[in-house]
C-alpha positions as CSV (number, residue, x, y, z in Angstrom):
1,M,20.1,39.5,118.9
2,K,23.5,40.8,119.6
3,K,23.8,43.9,121.8
4,L,25.0,47.0,120.1
5,N,27.9,47.5,122.5
6,E,29.4,44.0,122.0
7,L,32.9,44.0,120.5
8,N,32.0,41.7,117.7
9,L,34.9,42.5,115.3
10,V,38.4,41.7,116.5
11,V,41.3,42.8,114.4
12,L,44.5,40.9,115.4
13,D,48.1,41.6,114.2
14,M,50.2,38.5,113.3
15,A,54.0,38.7,113.9
16,G,54.6,39.4,117.6
17,T,50.9,39.2,118.6
18,T,49.5,35.9,117.4
19,V,52.7,34.6,115.7
20,A,56.1,34.2,117.5
21,D,58.8,34.6,114.9
22,G,61.9,34.9,117.2
23,G,63.2,38.1,115.7
24,L,63.0,36.9,112.1
25,V,62.0,40.4,110.9
26,E,65.3,41.8,112.0
27,Q,67.2,38.8,110.4
28,A,65.4,39.2,107.1
29,F,65.9,43.0,107.1
30,S,69.6,42.5,107.7
31,A,69.8,40.1,104.8
32,A,67.9,42.5,102.5
33,A,70.1,45.5,103.5
34,E,73.3,43.5,102.9
35,R,72.1,42.5,99.5
36,L,71.7,46.1,98.5
37,G,75.2,46.9,99.9
38,A,73.9,48.8,103.0
39,D,75.0,48.4,106.6
40,P,72.1,47.0,108.6
41,A,73.6,48.3,111.9
42,T,72.9,51.9,110.7
43,M,69.3,51.2,110.1
44,I,68.2,48.7,112.7
45,D,66.9,51.3,115.2
46,Y,64.5,52.7,112.7
47,V,63.3,49.2,111.8
48,R,62.6,48.5,115.5
49,A,60.8,51.8,116.0
50,T,58.6,51.2,113.0
51,M,57.7,47.5,113.7
52,G,54.2,46.9,112.4
53,E,54.5,49.3,109.5
54,S,54.2,48.2,105.9
55,K,57.7,47.0,105.0
56,I,57.8,48.7,101.7
57,S,57.1,52.0,103.5
58,V,60.1,51.3,105.8
59,F,62.4,50.7,102.9
60,R,61.2,53.8,101.1
61,H,62.2,55.8,104.1
62,L,65.6,54.1,104.5
63,F,66.7,54.1,100.9
64,G,64.9,57.2,99.6
65,D,64.7,55.7,96.1
66,E,61.7,53.7,94.8
67,T,63.8,51.2,92.8
68,K,66.1,50.4,95.7
69,A,63.1,50.2,98.1
70,Q,61.3,47.7,95.8
71,A,64.5,45.7,95.5
72,A,65.0,45.7,99.3
73,N,61.4,44.8,99.9
74,A,61.7,41.8,97.5
75,A,64.9,40.7,99.2
76,F,63.2,41.0,102.6
77,E,60.2,39.0,101.6
78,E,62.4,36.3,100.1
79,A,64.6,36.1,103.2
80,Y,61.6,36.0,105.5
81,G,59.8,33.4,103.4
82,A,62.9,31.2,103.6
83,L,63.0,31.4,107.3
84,V,59.3,30.6,107.5
85,D,59.8,27.6,105.2
86,G,62.6,26.5,107.5
87,G,60.2,26.1,110.4
88,R,61.3,29.2,112.3
89,I,57.9,30.4,113.4
90,A,55.2,29.2,115.8
91,P,52.0,30.4,117.3
92,V,52.2,32.6,120.4
93,P,51.2,30.2,123.2
94,G,47.5,30.1,123.4
95,A,46.9,32.2,120.3
96,R,45.0,29.6,118.3
97,E,42.9,28.7,121.3
98,A,42.2,32.4,121.9
99,I,41.0,32.9,118.3
100,E,38.8,29.9,118.5
101,H,37.4,31.1,121.8
102,L,36.7,34.5,120.3
103,R,34.8,32.9,117.5
104,D,32.9,30.7,119.9
105,Q,31.9,34.0,121.7
106,G,30.3,35.0,118.4
107,R,33.0,37.5,117.3
108,T,34.4,37.9,113.8
109,V,38.2,37.7,113.8
110,V,40.5,39.2,111.2
111,L,44.3,38.8,111.0
112,T,46.3,41.6,109.6
113,T,50.0,42.1,108.8
114,G,52.5,44.6,107.4
115,F,54.0,41.9,105.2
116,A,53.1,41.3,101.6
117,R,50.3,38.8,100.7
118,T,52.7,36.1,99.6
119,T,54.5,36.2,103.0
120,Q,51.2,36.3,104.9
121,D,50.0,33.3,103.1
122,A,53.3,31.4,103.7
123,I,52.9,32.1,107.5
124,L,49.3,30.9,107.5
125,A,50.3,27.8,105.6
126,A,53.2,27.1,107.9
127,L,51.0,27.3,111.0
128,G,48.1,25.4,109.4
129,W,45.9,28.5,110.0
130,Q,44.2,28.6,106.6
131,G,40.5,29.0,107.3
132,L,41.0,29.8,111.0
133,V,39.6,33.3,110.6
134,E,37.0,34.9,108.4
135,L,39.4,37.3,106.7
136,T,43.1,38.1,106.4
137,L,44.4,41.4,105.3
138,C,47.8,42.9,104.2
139,P,48.4,46.5,103.2
140,A,47.7,45.9,99.5
141,D,44.2,44.7,100.5
142,A,43.4,48.1,102.0
143,G,44.6,50.4,99.2
144,G,48.4,50.0,99.9
145,R,48.7,51.9,103.2
146,G,49.7,49.8,106.2
147,R,50.0,50.9,109.8
148,P,50.0,53.4,111.5
149,Y,47.1,54.3,109.2
150,P,43.8,52.8,110.1
151,D,43.1,51.4,106.6
152,M,43.3,47.7,107.4
153,V,41.1,48.0,110.4
154,L,38.5,50.0,108.4
155,A,38.8,47.5,105.5
156,A,38.0,44.7,108.0
157,F,35.0,46.7,109.2
158,L,33.7,47.3,105.6
159,R,34.5,43.8,104.2
160,T,33.0,41.7,107.1
161,G,30.0,43.8,107.9
162,A,30.2,42.2,111.3
163,V,29.3,45.3,113.3
164,D,27.3,48.5,113.0
165,G,30.0,50.9,114.0
166,V,33.7,51.3,114.7
167,Q,32.9,51.5,118.4
168,Q,32.3,47.8,118.3
169,I,35.8,47.0,117.1
170,A,38.8,45.7,119.2
171,V,42.3,46.1,117.7
172,V,45.1,44.1,119.2
173,G,48.9,44.3,118.4
174,D,52.4,44.4,119.9
175,T,53.7,47.6,118.4
176,S,53.2,51.4,118.7
177,Y,51.9,51.5,115.2
178,D,49.3,48.8,115.9
179,M,48.1,51.1,118.7
180,L,48.0,54.2,116.5
181,S,46.1,52.4,113.8
182,G,43.5,51.2,116.3
183,V,43.1,54.7,117.8
184,R,42.8,56.3,114.4
185,S,40.1,53.8,113.4
186,G,37.9,54.7,116.3
187,A,38.0,51.2,117.9
188,A,36.7,51.0,121.4
189,V,39.4,48.7,122.6
190,V,43.0,49.1,121.5
191,A,44.9,46.4,123.3
192,G,48.7,46.0,123.4
193,V,50.4,42.7,124.1
194,L,53.8,42.1,125.5
195,T,54.9,39.2,123.3
196,G,56.4,41.3,120.6
197,A,58.3,44.5,119.8
198,H,57.3,47.2,122.2
199,D,56.9,47.5,126.0
200,T,54.0,48.8,128.2
201,E,55.2,52.4,128.1
202,Q,55.5,52.5,124.3
203,L,52.1,50.9,123.9
204,K,50.3,53.2,126.3
205,T,52.0,56.3,124.9
206,H,50.6,55.5,121.5
207,G,47.0,54.9,122.7
208,A,46.6,51.4,124.2
209,T,43.5,51.2,126.3
210,H,44.7,47.9,127.8
211,V,48.0,46.1,127.9
212,L,47.9,42.3,128.1
213,G,50.6,39.7,128.8
214,S,49.5,38.0,125.6
215,V,46.6,37.5,123.2
216,A,45.6,34.5,125.3
217,E,44.1,37.0,127.8
218,L,41.9,38.7,125.2
219,P,38.7,36.6,125.3
220,E,38.3,37.2,129.0
221,L,39.0,41.0,128.5
222,L,36.4,41.3,125.8
223,A,33.8,39.2,127.7
224,G,34.1,41.6,130.6
225,A,33.9,44.6,128.3
226,D,30.6,43.4,126.8
227,R,28.9,43.5,130.2
């Protein structure tokens, strides 16, 4: 029987946390902005600050018009998908092994993203990660709200039935919004990693209980937390 304090549901972000995309988000954003006749340089600071948020929410803020936001989002997804298809992404070193180790420890692992489902599936296919985890979620799978809302974490909790309470959840990501979503969900461990968008200060300011060099360190952290 599993102990009630074991962190048996692990919710992992993708880009920047388990997936290294080499700045493709910014490249795809620039392509989308230019397609709509906007200057990416005037918007890039906001894009960086809101890394991890649902992309359609970012475009709604930037363009202030639903039609333009939807067009920009479609252009972004198309540009990012082309970069993925071009072999421009790879796993964060040790990420797959960490996920497999977590599963060997008896934990349920869920991968989440701020991208649309089509882009998430393209990333999983490019990495050969279909079937690697029990569940993958994008904002549309959780009612449409992405980070910093806790909806995807709570959807993972409800859909998997892996734990009895939110205090048995660990949330891991590379952005301030990942940390906020974990805190708001009630997760016991909200771990930031330094392989993506934000630094230690940003992660801790927004609620990180731990900061790791990379997701490769996570199985050891959780094994210690269980004791």
